[in-house]
N, C-alpha and C positions, 0 to 999 in steps of 0.2 A: 230469158226470152225477151226480144225488144218490145217494148210498149207502144201502144199506137200512140199518135200524137195527141197532145193534151187537149187540144183544141176539138177533136173529132167527139159529138155529142155521146157516143156510145163506148168512148174508150174507158179503160179502167184507170182509176186514180190509186196511187200506191203509197201507203204509209210504211216507212221502214222501221224495223226497232232492233235495236243493238242493245243487247244486254247479256249479262255473264252467264253463261250456261256451261262454263267449264271454270276451273280453278277455284281458288280461295273463296273468290266472291259469288260463286254460283249458289251459295246460302241465301244472298239478296235476289239473284236472277230466278231463282224458283218462286219466290214470291212477286216478283215483276211479271213473270211469263203468265202465271197465274190471274193477275189483276187485269193485264192487257187483254187476256183471252175473254174474259167476263165481259169487260166493256165493249169488246167487239160484238160478243152475243147480245149484248143490252141494245147497242146502237141498230144491229140489223132487225131486231124484233119491234122497234117504234114503229107505230103507224104512220104514214106518210099524210101531213094535212093536205086536205082537198086542194087548197089554194097553190100548193108547192109543184114547181116542176117536176119530172119524173127524177129520181137521185142517181147520179151516176154511180158505177159501180166503185166500191173501195175495198181495196185488197190489203192484207196485212202482211208485210214479208218480213219474217223475224231472222235475223243472224246473230251468231254467235259472238260476243264482243271480248269474251275471254276475260281475264283478271289482270292484263297488262295493256300497256299502251299500243304495241304493234298491232295486237288482235283488234282491239278497238278501229283503228286507223283502216286496217284493212276492209272491215265491215262497213265502214264508213264509206269509203272508195267504192267499192262494189254496188252499194245500194245508189248511191248519187250517179254513178256509171250507168246504172239500170233504169234510171229515171224516177226514183223515187221523189213524190212531190213534197215530203217532209220525214223527219226522223226523230224516233224518240230513243233517248239513251245519251250516252253510255251509262253503265251502271255506277261506277266510280268518279269522285272528282277529279282524280290524277289521270284518269283516263281522258276526261272531259278537256282538261287544258291541253292534251296532245290532239285529240281529235275534233274538237269544235272549230278550232281556225279552219279546218278543210271544208267544214259546211259553211262557214262563215264566208270564204273567198269563193265558193260555187254560188252563194245566193240560196241556200237551202234552209228552210225553217227547222230549228230543233228545239224539243221540249225536253228538259232533262227531269227525270221522275224522281232521282235520289241523289243529284249533287248538291251538297249543303255547303260547300267551302266558298270562302269570300271571293268575289270575282268572276263567276261562271258567266252570268249574264251579260257582264261589260266585256266579255271577249269580242262581242260584235251584235249589230242590228238584229241578226238573225237567230241569235240564241235566247232561249228564255227556261224557264223552270218551274216547276210546280212543287219543288221542294224548299221549304223555308229554311233560309240560312241560318247556319249554327249560332249567329250573333243574335237571332230572335230565339232560337230554342234552348239553347244550354243554361241560360241564368235561372230557369225557371226549376231545374231540378236541383240545384244548389240552393234556391231559396227554401225549397220543402225541406232539405236536409237540416237546415239551419234554423227552421221553424221547429222541427220535432227534436233537435238538440242544440237551444241556444248556447250552450257551455262550449261548444266545441271551439277549440284552439289550436289544435294541430292536423294540418291537411297535408296527406300524401298525394302525389300527381305520378300517372303513368301515362305514356302516350307512346306511338309507334311513329318513330322519326324517318321512317322510310317510306311514309304515306302523306299525300297533300292534304287528305281531309282530316287525319288526326293532327297534324302539325298545326294545321289552322283553328281545329276545335279548340287544342289544349290551351291555345293562347287567349281564347276567348274565356275559358274556363279560369284559367290564372289571373286574368283582369279582373274577373268578377270577385274572386277569392280576394284578391288584394284589395280591391274597392271595399270590401267589408271588414278590412283590418286582418286578413286570414292570408297573408303569402304562404306560398307552400313551404313545409320544412324540409321536403326533399320532391324532386323531379327525375323520376326514373324512366330512362328512354329505352325503348324495346324494339325489335324489328317484327315485322308482320309474319315472317317464317318460324319464329321462336315456337317452340311448344315448352321449354321448359324455364320457368322464370323464378326457380329459387334462389339465384344470387340477387336480382334486383328488389324482390320481395323481403329476403333477409334485410338486406340493407335499409329498406322502408320501415320495416318492424322494429328495427333498433331504436327508431326515433319515437315509437308509441303514437302513431296517427289515431285521430278518433273519426278521421273521414279519409275515404280514399274515391279518387277522382279519376276516372278509366277513359281515354280516348283510343281507341282501337276498333279495328274490325272482328267482325264475328268470331271467326275461329279462334284467334287469339285471345280474343276478350273473354270468351268463354273458359280457356285454359286458364287464362290469368286469374279469374274470379273463383274458379274452383281450387286452384293451388293458394290463393289467398288464404281462404277459409281453412284448408287444410293444415296449412304452417300457423294456424292459430289466430289469425285476424276475425275479431267479432263485430267491429265497429261498422258504420253505415258505409255504404259502396253507392256512389253516383257514377253512373256510365252515359256515354255520348250516343248519337244518332248511329254509329256503327254496329250496336247492339240491339237494335230497333226491330228484330225480328224473331218469332218464337222458334227459329231454326237453332237458336242460341242453348236453348233448354236442354236438349239430349247431351250437351258437350259439358255445360257447368251443372247439370242436373240439381240435385237438392240444392247445391251451393249457389243456385241462382235466386233462391228465395229472398224476398226483401230488398234487393236491388231497386233504386230509384232511376226513373227517365223520364225525360220531357219528350212529349211527342206532338205530332201535327195533324195527329187524328185519333178517333175514340170509338170504337163499334158501339157505344151508347148513346152517340149522336141521333137525336130522333127526329130525322128528317125524310121526305119520301124517297129522295136518290140513295141515302144510306141505307135505308130499308130495303129498298131494291137490291143494292150492293151486296148486303147481308144475306139475304133471300138466295140469290145466285150463289154466292160462295157456299152457304151451308147446304146447299143442295148436292154439291160435290164434296163436302168435308163436315158432316155432321157433328155437332157437338163444339165445333170449332170457330174461332173468331177470326177475321183476316187481321193482316198486321198493317202497320201505318205504309210500309214498303208497297204492300198490294193495292193498297187505296191510292196511293200515289200515282203507281203505274197506271190504274183505271183513269185516274184525273187526266193524266198525260194523253191518253188515248181520246176519252171524252171531250177535252177542249179544242183537239184537232178536227174531231167529227164534226163538233158544233159550228166551229169556224168554216169548215168546207160548206155545210149545209147553208149558213148563211149567206157566204159567197155566192153560193148557187141560185138561191133566192133573189139576190140583187142583181147581179149580171153575167153569173155563170162563167165557165171557163170557155165557153165556145170562143174560136179564133185567137186565143192566149198560146203563145210559146210557153213552153216548160218554164223557163226563167220569168215569164211575165206572171205565170200562175203560181209560182213559187213566191214572188214578190207580193203577189195580191194576197195569198194566204197570210203571210206574216202580218201585213197591215191589219187584217181581219181577225186575227188571233190576239193582236195585242189589244185591239178595241173592244173586245168583247167582255162580258161578264158571264160568270158560270157558278152554276150551283152543284157542287160536287160533293163527293163524300167526305172530302176535307171540310166541307162548310162552304159558303160563298167564297169565291176567289176572282181576283182580276190581276193584270200584269201593270207594271208601271211602264214608260216608256223604253226604258232600257231591258226589258223582259224580265225584270225582277219581280217574284211573287207577292202580291199583296193578299194576306190572309189574316183573318180575326180571331179565330178559335184555336187555342193551344191547350194542352192537357199535360198532368203529371202523373206517372202509372208507377205501379209497383209490381214487381213480378211475383207471382203467388204459384209455387209448385203444387203439384198435385201429390196425394201421400205416396205415391209410388217413385217419385223424384225424376221421372223421366219427362213429364210434359206439364205444361203450366199454361199461364196467362197472363197479359199486362192488365193489372186492375185499376180502374180508374180511381185516383187520390182526389184529385181536383180540377176543375176546369181554370185555366189560367188567363188571365187579362192579356190580350195584345199589348204591345208597345204601340205608342201614338203613330210610329211611321207604318205600321201595319194593320190600320184599321180595317174593320170589316167591308166587304164589298157588297153591292147590291146584288140581289140574287137574278138570274137567268130565266128563262122561260122553261129550262129543263126539268121535268118531275118525273114522278113514277107511273110512267104511262105506258111501260111497255105491256103488251096484251097478256091476258093469263097465260096462253101457251109457253110463253118464254120464262114463266116462273116455277 
């Protein structure tokens, strides 16, 4: 349905979201859909300050980005054509490299909730992300593994060679290992569609690694971990951001236990906004904790919502064309500071995330071996280039009826 002109005082403003609801990446998409929905419910329940003008209606339009580039491109084109003010997504870095240039050419702000590969914000002025890049996160889990076993000498690396995220992250892991005097004894290349890893695992285990480092997406990664253990590997396993979802637990089951992963979110962060996020999440998921991916999806919606509200308070959208409104929103988005479930964040001028709080977690599986949790091991200091941002005015201010 065509939207009213953006300048009309009562017209609806649309935020589009392109996430993986089908294909292998839908394990991430499930978390993202939940995180965005919770943020939308939170924002709708916030009281309107007495001094603020009436809020313009804000609508979320969700489209399936699938797990491939073509589906993400089609969803971006659809939402842009239908007049979306801004976009959240897509789920995978490889999709972002294909779809984001479309939004950049059309001047549509994009906030990436889960794209960690190098170069995503640098696609153009209208591209930003709330997902910390792999170069900030990946070294933290390696450091923890070597702290636990300083005698580690032999490291095997696995990565998916047909995935932009995996290929980028593994180079970071390898650089960190080499800098510590631990160049990998073997680098095993796999495919995202693989489900039998016996040949690369057997080749790696012949070299007797003491540490295995994995950069793949969730389905392949879960199967790879399970098969590593079944074939006799008992050393430490460090995994990258592709396995940062509890949806891996039913795949690798009891063999997930003990793997190390660096994270940009911890449910144990004791701040008002994270307590609100946890409360809303657990209302529909009793006894569970949200994943990093859900928290990042919430944060993507939150920063757009807050930027829209600030823009309305300053000058509003009245009289602006859609292109002018998109440009104004991008400037406001980049200028803001946000207190999110991830902690305080803001953006560099190029749309890169600035975040100060990171964590190392260990998977601890329940006795039944079908479910588990990411248990906090320690909070890690952010590199100097990712210093903590100042907090915004966002607080735990939703009325009780929303909790």
